[in-house]
Steps between C-alpha positions, in 0.01 A plus 500: 500500500845519337808423705312489829405245764859386557392302804454125547147487361427315176197480275350166404523439128127441430406829666782697338433354157132588526578861587807544276502237226817427306519440126856369525700260715880510536640175637840462664698224663281506810206378292695190396626440855141506625457167320852355511743627762822390319432766234765715668662630179772657712748427221458242228862566401615398848262205501650377171845498663398271785251257348616142552472392138724679247533847657658798327873439462764764569535544124126561470508748786785683328277552195237671715769717656641596160156629395448674835165330558334224700222466243490174307327628187774739378776245574321224310416740217864610476614139478245433226631798304857379547409156367345649185791739440757221547311280258494778239875552541571125494621513861424213734175566690536210741627704797223768505237237417615281789485798735152585372372152587686492834361835614152414380510169686610671822214747453253216451603328822493830690147572382381151587653528847268790590195433282199307624454172307183476293388188686487683835263779397136420578280556197261695722779747583565570131129550443480745790791700360336492157174640638677783682710606200180537297390785727753736341536651156879471520720276712868599508737241643867558581537128580635257242361184660219298344224550758291753308560328167392166644197664661387671179547175307236337719230713337647735236167639380469859615873570481651705220716316246827679431666233287404377154421140402873422460567632850672821388435831673301724269416851614202496264336250736521725803157656460293187549241501777565338836744524788855576385780314676830682445830355621718803570814290552415215263423146608606137480240446228655768274797484264711767336572391143817569304345800325403653834129419471303321771334162481279319748585135556237252385551264795249497783462375857801315641684511167549875532727435797624145430574583136648841573825393329335384180504777243693612193869561584473856371208580729557644847259489796350848522495613857681775686625358827645674803731789425509877521211702365726648231604154380139386497395805302778441247381142450139614474586751228662225293171309481196604299264321737652622827522859372134492405398357840688769694348765276153368577566527874617859448170575325271324750173674576282453806587359840797264539535226761853408611522148635835362615685776315740678733632749242853489639806645327531210254154582363544875470393477134161367611463781752571757230249335267230521768579865563480570128159331484365710790232244599180614665619336824718218631368215712804343667508159666674486839593184689388565862812387690442724801420867545858620454536302177174638360600859573845440351354357180258791468785745542701315235230544237421855605866591451499338157220733392600804704532704182134428416319615816164512322511127416265319742662201670276242663647213700326167552563170674657266241336196660155647425575491126422180303864473392619524860256260663689286755354175364651574158852421622633158396706322771861437400586128519802408711679365193466833323634684805806273505575570134533865590 
């Protein structure tokens, strides 16, 4: 029943999925926090200013301000362009190149401060995530962490390959059979090359995080971090891969499950893509934090889709979903808590 049952009741995922199956899954930050609580992602830009080791300097922060953005990708890309232009004009490139490396290093430490280390993730947890992702034709993730990529790498058979043998994104490979995993905001395993194309890093396991800094100077980590929806959309449009992923969400057919995706104002572009797709129904995960909280969350989503009253919204207990199982959460060691 669309936009009804705004009380404190919640379906259980197995029952809801049996009655209203979903062909797609849209993951948000809550899905990552279900496994690792420090995945706050409140602001990576702010985190990079306060990390203990080589934070963003005032000069670096001024560069972000001059571009009117808190996104790392456009700032790093602009510095790369400046380096190439200076070299062509026989102007010293040392200053912009030094800023490029300084900002990138601050970004690296910020990411590592919130990301779960490879060694702490139980292999069984990655296998469980892998099995659940296989239940969908398309998995859309707005997270840029490595959880899904690590999980898929455990058993890649059955997942669609979107990159060629050299690791480059090739739209001609997007029709292969299997579950499609689309990173709407990029990921730590993806790079934007100097010509604007997208490449997947060849590293695996712990090296994807530990070796995050090791890539060609002209390459930039491809992920859209916290900022306004308009800034995110601008960055998405500048990438062939990200543009294609958002277009696929806007063309999704069948039911769509939202897990850990709040669809707040910074993700308005995702909300519009869902509305454009007009899915058969939405199955929305709710964290049961008391009756008032449940009702409030239901009202939040109902308001988001108030202009589509015929779209059925079904709400379920997030803990009844395999990706929200309480035993999936990895305890945060005291040492990691102190670093934050």
